[in-house]
Structure formats: C-alpha cells, structure tokens
C-alpha positions in Angstrom: 27.7 40.6 -6.2 28.7 38.3 -9.0 28.2 34.6 -9.0 31.1 32.8 -7.2 32.1 29.9 -9.5 33.1 26.5 -7.9 35.1 23.6 -9.3 31.7 21.8 -9.8 30.5 24.7 -12.0 33.6 24.4 -14.2 32.9 20.6 -14.4 29.3 21.3 -15.4 30.4 23.9 -18.1 33.0 21.4 -19.4 30.3 18.7 -19.6 28.1 21.0 -21.6 31.0 21.8 -23.9 31.7 18.1 -24.4 28.1 17.4 -25.5 27.8 20.8 -27.3 24.1 21.1 -26.4 22.1 19.2 -23.8 18.5 19.1 -22.6 17.9 19.6 -18.9 16.5 16.1 -18.8 19.7 14.7 -20.2 21.7 16.6 -17.6 19.6 15.5 -14.6 19.6 11.9 -15.8 23.4 12.0 -15.6 23.2 13.3 -12.1 19.9 12.1 -10.6 20.8 12.5 -7.0 21.3 16.2 -7.4 18.6 17.0 -10.0 17.0 19.8 -8.1 20.3 21.5 -7.2 21.5 21.1 -10.8 18.4 22.8 -12.2 18.8 25.6 -9.8 22.5 26.1 -10.7 21.7 26.0 -14.4 19.4 29.0 -13.8 22.1 30.8 -11.9 24.7 30.2 -14.6 22.3 31.4 -17.2 21.6 34.6 -15.3 25.4 35.0 -15.1 25.6 34.9 -18.9 27.7 31.7 -19.0 25.2 29.5 -20.7 22.3 29.9 -23.1 18.9 28.2 -22.8 16.2 27.8 -25.4 12.9 26.1 -25.1 11.9 23.8 -27.9 9.9 20.7 -28.4 12.2 17.8 -29.4 10.6 15.5 -31.9 9.4 12.3 -30.4 8.4 13.7 -27.1 4.9 14.7 -25.9 4.1 17.3 -23.4 5.8 20.5 -22.3 8.7 21.8 -24.4 12.2 21.0 -23.2 15.0 23.5 -22.3 18.1 23.0 -24.4 21.4 24.3 -22.9 24.6 25.3 -24.5 27.6 27.5 -23.6 27.6 31.2 -24.4 30.8 32.8 -25.7 31.5 34.0 -22.2 31.2 30.4 -21.0 33.7 29.3 -23.6 36.1 32.1 -22.6 35.9 31.0 -19.0 36.9 27.5 -19.8 39.8 28.8 -21.8 41.0 31.1 -19.0 40.8 28.2 -16.5 42.8 26.0 -19.0 40.0 23.5 -19.1 39.7 24.1 -22.8 42.7 24.8 -25.0 43.0 28.5 -25.7 43.4 27.8 -29.4 40.1 26.0 -29.7 37.8 27.9 -32.1 34.5 29.1 -30.8 32.6 27.2 -33.5 34.1 23.9 -32.3 32.3 24.5 -28.9 29.1 26.2 -29.8 26.4 24.0 -31.5 24.9 24.6 -34.9 21.3 23.8 -33.8 19.7 25.2 -37.0 21.4 22.5 -39.2 21.9 19.5 -36.9 20.3 20.3 -33.5 17.8 17.5 -33.3 20.3 14.9 -34.6 22.8 16.1 -32.0 20.3 15.8 -29.1 19.5 12.2 -30.2 23.2 11.3 -30.1 23.3 12.8 -26.6 20.2 10.8 -25.5 22.3 7.7 -26.4 25.3 9.0 -24.5 23.2 9.7 -21.5 21.9 6.2 -21.5 25.5 4.9 -21.6 26.1 6.8 -18.4 22.9 5.4 -16.9 23.8 1.8 -18.0 27.1 2.1 -16.0 25.0 3.1 -13.0 22.5 0.3 -13.4 25.0 -2.4 -14.5 28.2 -1.5 -12.8 30.2 -4.5 -14.1 30.5 -2.6 -17.4 32.5 0.5 -18.1 32.2 2.8 -21.1 34.7 5.0 -22.9 33.1 7.3 -25.6 34.7 9.4 -28.3 32.7 12.0 -30.0 33.7 13.6 -33.4 32.3 17.0 -32.1 34.1 17.0 -28.7 36.3 20.1 -28.3 38.4 18.1 -25.8 39.4 15.2 -28.1 42.8 15.7 -29.9 42.7 16.3 -33.6 44.5 14.3 -36.3 46.4 15.5 -39.4 44.7 18.2 -41.4 42.5 19.0 -38.4 40.4 15.9 -38.9 38.5 14.4 -35.9 40.2 11.6 -34.1 37.3 9.3 -35.1 37.4 10.3 -38.7 38.4 7.2 -40.7 40.4 7.5 -44.0 41.9 4.3 -45.5 42.4 2.4 -48.7 40.1 -0.6 -49.2 41.3 -4.0 -50.5 40.2 -3.1 -54.0 42.2 0.1 -53.9 39.4 2.6 -53.3 40.0 5.6 -50.9 37.3 5.4 -48.3 36.4 8.0 -45.7 33.7 8.3 -43.0 33.0 9.8 -39.6 30.6 8.1 -37.2 28.4 9.8 -34.7 30.4 8.3 -32.0 32.8 5.4 -31.1 32.8 3.7 -27.7 34.5 0.8 -26.0 32.4 -1.4 -23.7 34.5 -3.3 -21.2 33.4 -6.0 -18.8 35.4 -5.1 -15.6 35.8 -8.7 -14.3 36.9 -10.4 -17.5 38.6 -7.4 -19.1 37.0 -8.2 -22.4 36.3 -5.1 -24.5 33.9 -4.7 -27.4 34.1 -1.8 -29.9 31.0 0.0 -31.2 30.4 2.7 -33.8 27.2 4.7 -33.5 25.2 5.9 -36.5 22.0 7.9 -35.8 19.5 8.0 -38.7 16.9 10.8 -38.6 15.1 9.5 -41.7 16.6 12.2 -44.0 19.0 10.0 -46.0 18.0 7.8 -48.9 18.2 4.0 -48.1 19.9 3.7 -51.5 20.3 0.8 -53.9 22.9 -0.9 -56.0 21.8 1.4 -58.9 22.1 4.6 -56.8 25.8 5.3 -56.0 25.1 8.5 -54.1 26.4 8.9 -50.5 23.5 7.2 -48.8 23.0 4.5 -46.2 23.9 1.7 -48.6 27.3 3.3 -49.2 27.7 4.0 -45.5 27.3 0.3 -44.5 29.6 -0.6 -47.5 32.3 1.6 -46.0 32.0 -0.2 -42.7 32.3 -3.5 -44.6 35.5 -2.2 -46.2 36.8 -0.9 -42.9 36.3 -4.4 -41.3 38.1 -6.0 -44.2 41.3 -4.0 -43.8 41.2 -4.2 -39.9 41.8 -0.5 -39.5 39.6 -0.7 -36.3 42.7 -2.1 -34.6 44.1 1.4 -34.1 41.6 1.7 -31.2 43.7 -0.9 -29.3 46.3 1.8 -28.8 43.8 4.5 -27.9 42.2 2.4 -25.2 44.9 -0.1 -24.4 42.8 -3.2 -25.1 42.5 -6.1 -27.4 39.8 -6.0 -30.1 38.6 -8.8 -32.3 36.2 -6.8 -34.5 33.5 -4.2 -34.0 29.8 -3.6 -34.4 27.9 -0.8 -35.9 24.8 0.4 -34.0 22.3 2.0 -36.4 19.7 4.0 -34.4 16.7 4.8 -36.5 14.3 7.6 -35.6 11.1 5.6 -36.1 10.0 1.9 -35.9 9.1 1.9 -39.6 12.5 3.4 -40.5 14.2 0.7 -38.5 12.3 -2.0 -40.4 13.2 -0.4 -43.7 16.9 -0.3 -42.7 16.7 -3.9 -41.6 15.4 -4.9 -45.1 18.3 -3.0 -46.6 20.9 -4.8 -44.4 19.4 -8.2 -45.3 20.0 -7.3 -48.9 23.6 -6.4 -48.1 24.6 -9.7 -46.5 26.9 -10.4 -44.9 26.1 -7.5 -42.5 25.7 -9.2 -39.2 28.0 -6.7 -37.6 25.3 -4.0 -38.0 22.6 -3.9 -35.4 19.5 -1.8 -35.8 16.8 -0.5 -33.4 14.6 2.6 -33.1 14.7 5.6 -30.8 11.4 5.0 -29.0 12.4 1.5 -28.0 15.8 2.7 -26.7 14.1 5.3 -24.6 11.6 2.9 -23.2 13.7 -0.2 -22.6 17.3 1.0 -22.5 20.0 0.6 -25.1 21.4 -2.4 -23.2 18.1 -4.4 -23.5 17.3 -7.1 -26.1 16.2 -4.6 -28.7 18.8 -4.8 -31.5 18.1 -6.5 -34.8 21.2 -8.2 -36.2 22.0 -7.8 -39.8 18.4 -7.2 -40.9 17.0 -10.5 -39.5 13.6 -9.0 -38.7 12.2 -12.4 -37.7 15.0 -13.5 -35.5 15.2 -12.9 -31.7 16.6 -9.4 -30.9 19.9 -9.1 -29.1 21.5 -7.0 -26.4 24.8 -5.2 -27.0 26.0 -6.9 -23.7 25.7 -10.3 -25.3 25.7 -13.2 -22.8 26.7 -10.8 -20.1 23.3 -9.1 -20.0 21.8 -9.3 -16.5 18.6 -11.1 -15.7 16.2 -9.4 -15.2 17.3 -6.6 -17.5 16.9 -3.2 -15.7 14.8 -0.5 -17.3 15.9 3.1 -17.6 15.1 5.1 -14.4 13.6 7.8 -16.6 12.4 7.4 -20.2 14.7 9.4 -22.5 
C-alpha cells in the first residue's frame, strides 16, 4: 500500500521547498513539540520517493554528520499537482545546488530557523521573511527575484545587488516595524579596499550606502503595509576572526552604523536576538540586540544550539 499523504505532509513538503534544503535539526527546531513524529514522517516520505536525504558534516559542527533534506523531482511534481506550487515553476528553482552553495544555504536557513524560534521565545515580535531563492515568492520583471535591487545612485551609477534575505521585524503592541537585510559571509570573498574595485565586500557595503541614500527601501512599505524609517544590514560572518576583520573594514567605511556584524558560533550559542551585534565596526563598543530597547531581560537563550 502506498503512503497516504495528509495536508500536514503537503505543508512539510512546501516548507522544504521554501528553504530549498534543510537539516533535520533545523526542521525539528521549527517544530520542537513534534520532533520525534517529524523525524519518523521524514523517513516515510523519503521511502516514498518524495524527498532526498544526504548525510554530511556541516562545517562548524562537531559530532555525528547531519542529514540534509530536499525535495525529489517527484516531490516537486506533487506540489505542482496539488497547486501548492505554480505548475510553471522550473525544477531548478526548487531543487538546491548543494555543490556550489550548499553550506552557505544551510547557514542562511540556520538564521531563518532562529527567527522562528525567536517568535516562540519572544512572542511580542512577529517576523516576515523574503528569500531570493523561494519558489513561492513572485518574480519581478525579467524574472528577477522580488528582493533583487536595481536602482540609480545619486551620482548616476546603476547599482544592483541581491541580499541573502530581507525581513520585517514588528513589535505587535506598538506596531513599529524594523527592516533588515541579511548577508551571510562564508569567508570566501575578499574584504577589498579602495584600490581594489572588484565585486567584494567593500563594494557590497557601498551599494547599501547608495541604496540608503536614494530611499529605495521604501518599496517594502507597500509589500508589508508598514512604515519604515530606514533599515539595517546584518552581516553574519562564518568565524569570530572574520567578524573582527569585517568590523575593521566597516570602521574604515564610516559612516556605516546601519551595518551590524556578528559571527555564526555566537548566533548559535546566544541567539540572533541577543546583545551580539557589533555596530558599524565599533569593536570596543557595547554590542547590541536587533530588538533594540525592546529586548527582554533576561534575554532567553536558544532552546537548542544551532
């Protein structure tokens, strides 16, 4: 007898499609009350040929290798048939390219998983996240991602960039919304310099400075029906030493106070909502929380270290 699929199965498959590839740990952190049942169902969906599982050791973790899950072509077809996924969505927009960007993608999903956990631990905040790789987010002209930014700077230059994610953080009691752009740094890009005009981190931050200057971020007010007075860029470095190096770069690019830097290990240990963010490269100044003055006291720790 074949596996009988439920609406929850379809929701699970859709969540995998949204994130493209997820570790079992990420999936169970999002649904901690049903972790055992979720693991069991994943095994059944894999046996039914709807998902693929691979065991690999993700850099930065010790111990046993982790299982990474993504949809099979049969799983994508099932979402299409059930009209959960647009039938015109290309297969390559749902299946991950793990060989080229697998680890980077999983780190982004670590961050997204913690956003879900933050809402559970600190329920007075709500989060809305847009991913450039989501097969469910509408595309713009010329098939560009909704979060791909193309604009003309004040000095007439054509500027384009695509962040690793954009999210709105709203305090449910006051209605105040903060806008954040996520950039994950795996240590593979040059830090750059004024004498090196390559597409490196120096240019990346410069693009955000230009973006701020022309207030193009205001288009997210229509997307999320909110009022925005600016934005911040969260620069997530893969190591502590890399975060320090990026901080020194930001200090040389002043003013860059809208850019906050931290490292992956600290996020996993303390939570992305904790006082762990370095503002504008000020390495000697007190670290900040993205929740600002609304951060609870005491600050809750992640239920499980990512």
